[in-house]
Steps between C-alpha positions, in 0.01 A plus 500: 500500500720224372402255791136585444534429125670164574229404735235581226690297250515210734123517573436502126720190446312322787143592353623385154623165649167448682300583188695240320419218765124569530314231320311697255554517137646861509420848582266536208291224654337768720160364572611155619788645702277750680228228572760268650661783710175660624361153577803391693499825691137480596518133584811569718321787689190283572723210600691716750199638657315155502803313661575769758126485606485113499824447677408752775159358547617134491765569776253688721173315469622245765713755667250733654628688818376360821402853599241510240341183634509632861347832375206287380479258806512777771544831340855538611820399316700387805659145516520270806824563691714318754326666796162394367587141475679523854178628642290234323731211617500645856110493506510135361739381762287657777185330374622174380502193739827374598706810427730617772431868431552779254831568318635153539380357157575156631161364438458638155619308201492616139200283434312632798590872427409463134180326585336821621524615136461180301219257521457501872220301657196703640621442859794731455758253623722576209524142350599548132409260245798282397696632208360857519741661742724618219214685337545816704576681173126457424366583854218747519538873508449480895855354509672768297301823577570686815142609601173327537223629242243740638238235448590336824340779690163396385540157640365469857591147586866476608514122416447589142772773499798275537676357192500125468672438170290462194209383713408852591338698213522869474697742730651395812749587777819305537510583873256710712743790528566527127459859362183564284509721191267794502472544133265335256622179326386248253398129523749270321430184307540184723747221434363187349627161364588640162587850615792596723330838584608856418817437683637301206544812293688693758873577473721220635760736659219666700363175631861391587536813733195403693613127524835603621320701787296170563792272521717749706221538755464125525870380488701815564624390829598153389613534132813677353444790259642286213227242583225761474646628181505149349141451591389832348700424185334166456159665556591754229618242260186275535278813437680614196499144362128468531455804270782417252263327260254774487761762413663268239174464307448872491841596403609240228254637243639861487854365515457277205336792313792720571734241363303446192478872429875535543557216245264653254682839525821319430353361179456858363876507443676322216727300737199333664253502223561136384395166671453405772428837658172609333349162588625521856355831555171405352475176720604694821226751435249235447601324823470836681140541385412149658683588823326840513168334476604260775592786713159673445328180589713458815439846633132503406458167684681667798255795499206272490606264782647774718288805457175446288399177677555612851401877516181680425439838333271670747553873415166692519315190660382537861315292748377232507727372223814646659598572856825625650701422174360163437245346265190324650679161476796637700727514191715815509430813297802628302357863491353546852683539832391392852310814536284420201647795288581464149889464513702266290705228676884598446621154480241410228559823312872438498453144378252588214726796402794273450318242305358789269851630446625148391202454255544858361874431454407175332290671242795731413728210478255305282458795256894541482533114418249538215713783366822306510323205340406725211873596459614147510243368274518779239118518510513859597726591221261344253211701645655834579756498220309390205146644580600812691841569366390785296392695806840464676795712424841345411813519693624728226220751603590511864525766628349765275582328184875543558685225324735272720869566453548153354339376184289181497689184398442379152542154379758429220388295211777375267256491196405874547652720225771734639494857403793598265647844501408709186 
C-alpha cells in the first residue's frame, strides 16, 4: 500500500509539473486549452494516417512486383529462369551463322544477346543500336516473363511469331519451343520515345533476379561468381538511381509536414513558446503545403502519361469497337482480357490503387497541416475560444464537474489591498 501511495504521489507531481509547463494561461483558461489540445490531437491523428499512406504509396508506386506484370502479360506470375535463357541461347547458336554450335556461347557477345530484346533490326540478326545495350532493365515483358502469352496461338505465320526486339509489336515467341500460357492475359502499353513501358514501374530487385539468370546463362562458363555479382549489383544500382528522383518528390512533402507539426506541438509548451519556434513551425507548414501540391501534380502527371493516355476503358463495349482485349485502334483495354471478357488488368489496377492511396493520404496530410497552422497562428483560438467558448466546458469541469486537485494560478498585484485579520 505504501509503495502504491508513493507512485500515486509521484504521478501527481509529474502531472502538476506538466500543467505548469503547458503554454496556456492557467487551468481556468479552459476553452482555449481544450481547443489547442483537441486540435493538436485531431491534427496529429490525421497527419499520422496521411504520412503512412503517402510513404507506403510513394515507395511502392515504382516498386510493383514483377509477378504482377507477368500476370498481366501472360496470365502467369513466373519469371524467366536460368534454364529458360540457356534454351534460348542454345537455339540462337544453332540458327545463327558462324556459330560452332550450341552451349559454346563463343559467338554471343553481350551486345548481340541483348539485341534480341532491345531495338533489334527486323532481320533478327541481333544488331543492337549503339548505346542501348545497357537498357535491359527496360526490356519488354518478353524478356522477364517465363511464358509466351496465349495470343500467339492465334497467329498462323511462324515468321511473325519470333520476337525481333521492339520491331515486333504484340505477343511473340523468344524461341520456337518456348512454353505458351493457357490462361487469358491483357495487352500492355507499348514502349515509346517518352515512355519506358510498364517495366519502368517494376521492382528493381525482381528485375535483378532475371538479369542475373541472363548474365549467368551468357557468361557462366567464363566469368567468376564475383564478376556476375558485380554486374548484377551495377544493374540494380542503375535501376534504383533512375527512380530516385520520383520517390524524392513524393516523399519530401509529407516529411516537411511532419517536422512542421512537431515544431508546432513544441510551441504549446512554455519552454518553446517564444521566438523563433512559432515562426519556424509556421514556415515549415506553409512549405509543406507547396511540396504536397507538387507531389499531387507529379503523381497526376504520372497517371495521365502512364495509364490514361495509353489504355482504354472498354468495359461493356463489344465488337466492332473492341476485339480480344483491344480498342479498334489497337490500343490496349485496361478492363478486358484477351478473351474479350470484362476483367481488369492486374498491373493497371495495382498502379491506380497505389496512386489513389497517395492522393487520399495527401488529403489527410493537408487537413492536418491546416489544423497545425491554426494552432501556430492563434486563428483557431480567436474563433473557437471567443465565439464558441461558452459552449465548451472548462478544465475545472472535466470530468463530471470535479475540480482539479490544484487551484488555478492567480497573478499577484502589489497595489491590491491585502485582507487584514479582524
